[in-house]
C-alpha angles and dihedrals in degrees: 000000000000120000124238114265126207106232126182092274092052092048091050092047090053090046091052090053095045095047099037094110099033108037117118121222092265091055092044091054092045092049093049092049091048091047093051090048088054091050098255117152127220088260091053090052093046095049091046090053089050089056102257143081141214086238112081097216093045090049088055092046091050093048089052092049092051093048109017098193132133095261093054091044090054090048090051092049091050088053091057105270113132130217092265092055092044090052090052091050090050089053095052091044090051092049092051094044090050091050093048091051091051092049093051096050 
C-alpha cells in the first residue's frame, strides 16, 4: 500500500486552511492565483479555507494541521498518512501558528 504524499495542491490546501483568518489581501490573491494554476476550482478553494477538502485523506491532513494533537494524528495515520507526512504537517502548522502569534502581538 502506498502512502499519501503531500503534493503542491495539498500543501496549498493546508496553507489556505491555516491562513484563512489571518491572510492579508496580498496573500489571498497569491493563494487564489496559485490554486488556479494547480487546477483548483472556486469550490476547492472555499472548502480548503473552511478547513476541509473533497478528498478524504487531504481532509484528514488539514484537520491535523489545524489541530495537531494525538487524536488527529491517529486519524490521519488511519487514513493513510505516514509518520513522515504527519511530521511535515506538524512543521507547517507550527510555522503558521508562530506567524499568527507574531501578527497578533
